[in-house]
Phi, psi and omega in degrees: 000132179279147179287126173264138178289128179267140176287147180291120187265000182293152177228147179238151178256134174245122184231099176285125179258003178178169173090003185252352178248005185202168174263096186152168175052050181279128173195127184226131173261139174245126187229134174217118183049249185261019185237129169233129166245152183240127177259117174070155179206077194258172172244168172240154175268148189293150169289166181301325183280358177267081188292127176082356183276134183271316182214159172237130179238157183291151176281115185249031177306319182299321180290321179296321181293336183242034187303331182289337180273339188287116186267334181169164174257131180246121190248134185279322182193174191264033176273152185301323184286002175235342179231353190298333183269354186309308186296330179286317181288316185288345175292343177247334179238086187272092178232163183293155178247135180237127177198176178282175192302307183293321180301313175299321179301313183292316180298320181298328175297322177291318182295326180295316179304324183261011179057042179250002186303321185285332190264333186263128179275138178230143181224123176277131180245138177268161176297136179089347180276150178245152173231141179258123180232101183059234179279359188250151166235129185241123179253138177268130180240135182296132172226173174249146174203188180275009170224142181295157172072028173285146182221149166265165183234134169254116184257110180269118183230166178301336179274349184136181184266131172247128178257121177248119187285342193063193173278129183210161165219169178255103181240111184281347180230063181291157182291318181234135177081191189260169180283165178308144186271077181294334182299317184294321175303317183292323181295317179298321178300324181289328180290330181108113182252126181292310183216149174245123177253104194240142178305130183249001192307314184255023186294340177285343185267133179282163173078212187243153169280136184292157176290146177304330184296334181299327181293327176302321179294317179301314179302316182303316181295318185294315180298321181296325183274349184234046183294338185256008185239154169289138180245129177241126183239123177257133177210178178290139180302327186272358184274079187298321177299321179294317178299317179303314183293324176293320179294319177302312181293320180300316180298318181298323183264014176066035181255152174269147184246134176243131174255127185231139181111124187302318182291325179294311181304314186297311184296311184297323176298315179296314181297322182292315178301323183271357176084026181262000177216139185247109185249113180304150183300145179060022180267314183279130174231160176283149181301332179299336183263005185300324185292346179280351183237149175290155183310315186290001177252009184246138164236124179256123175255124192221161172276171174108015181295345180258011178075020180299131191297329181259004178283161190303316185296321181293327182287324177296312181298328181269004181061034176243015177274136189289332189247340186242124173245121181287135179222180178290354179267010183256141167249124181249125179249128170261104188262061181191163169255148183295133171294140179311125185104342181263000189303318184295317179301313184296315179301320181296318180293317177303313181299314179299319180295317180299321183293332177277003175097358183288147174272114183257128182239128177220009178267136173059022179253018181210146165232149184289162173256008182248152184284138173268184191306315187293322181289324178294320179298319182298318178298318178297322180293329177279320187278326179048058186284154172289316181243149173246123177236086183300140178227176173062071177170166172284171187306318182296326177294313182300316182296317183295318178294328175301316177298319178299317182298324180294320179294340181261015170104356179284135176299137178304330177290343184256012172266118183243117179255118185260161168244157179301130179100346177294142175251109179262122176259119192227137175206182182294334183272331182197164175217130180204147175278117189253348183196174175221131181247167180297127176208168183136201187254140169252130187273134180249123176234107184062235178270355180277124179244111177085358180276352173253114178248197184299321184295313178299318179297320181296322179294321179296320181295318181297315176301317183294322185277317192238351180078187184226149180231121178253126179252119183244132177212156180242127179247146176280138179297149178073299186280339180063022178292146180276109183269321182216152180087193001285137172256147182237127176244132178235151173220124176071017181250294174220159172278115194301320185296335180260008180223038182299320182297317179302314184292320180296320180291324177298317175304318182296317180301313182294317181301315180298319179293320181293317178299320178302315178301316181298315181301324181279003182057039172278115181253355180283112183297326177304316177296319180299313181299318181295318179298314178302317181299309187297311187293319182289325177295318178300315183298311185291328177294317179299318186282317191238351187055039177231155181233072180292162171286130182251126184235097178279136180232122180247127176253150184244139177233134182279000000 
């Protein structure tokens, strides 16, 4: 009898805990028997309706519940949507972190802020190197992105090889380092790849993403045309290559460079220490010394290209920056495209800058760090995966990449579009969603993590939209006689001086209800408060068609 090759019947679980309904908060768990590895651990920025919230981090309850299995975090690159949640998550799930040199450098900056440097193990991994984590072996593959040291991952598991591209583009002429290692993708494709998890951000765009070096040429033209003006350039803090090109052009034109914005200073310091950015001597100056140089010798590189209200550029536009005042002698360059949802904020900043007389340039000053359709197709043609699992995007992006995968030879039945929390069990014989675990966002407000939930947010929205009305009264202990009040204080509801009649009538409504409770010998304050709330709410709705938050306060006197 001849030996027949048996198909591999092993299965692995892939559990995305974030990053599949939005561009942000990327985190995916891979599980096989007693081993879990986690790829990335990012944050998302709050929506407009998340009042007072600073950050949104992924819900890692599943990892906490299976802490004994978690072998480590493997990080693809140093952007906030891939590393931002690390200090919050690792304070509860303390396992080692594996990443490339610059990525570890940026993560260490975060760990220092959170006093976690001594407790968290970190390991720098080189391209082509593999690490063994439980039942998994993970190899780092060189890619290009808008931050240096980005990596794709080849995850070797008992069920087969899974290739995770991370965020990537194909740049044959990168500013720093070498081009993407397409050869390795091809070698993995020849071995046989079970699934490809590919970046979907730019899947709607046809063609190729331009090389980062094209932006350098644009800067050169702008500098040549603005020799008599101060130049202010806003870009992403983490785009080290972009900052390098600005510094190169500034040096060529004999200008001094100032870096402004805390996150920008942190990243550039880390990149400089690790040798990822080359700054000519005497080019960089502190903002304190800006007044010693004429405007035409200054270039300011700043944060705030997304219109963030507290970032340096927004403060300049609003005339609340301590050191920089925008004038008609300034040329301001926005070297980024608005992230979906930020368009209004960016437009507002452009309008404010233009009103102050600045020359604002935002065309052709940015190239994306993400692959367009032709680059995604190239990866599929090299990797030849059995399954396509699109990642990093909104649902429409994932769907579009699925369609693209089919044109590249993936069976339509083998395109799997997941939601955060889905448990995908996948092997050579089959793939199916077998369970759903707790996933979603945990809100960070100041130092509080997770203490603001939906109910608190709903109250904040109600306060923002309708205001608050506080009813204060004093009752005598035991007899429950009304000794003082009710007094009504409002904030954000009506201007009291112009609504005296309304407030008087409202007091009357409360008085009648409280007296009614006393007559009925109701001594439970909770019941009295509820009656006051309901009656006042009904009255205000009839009168004003508004629903303010009503807060009854009862004081007791013996």
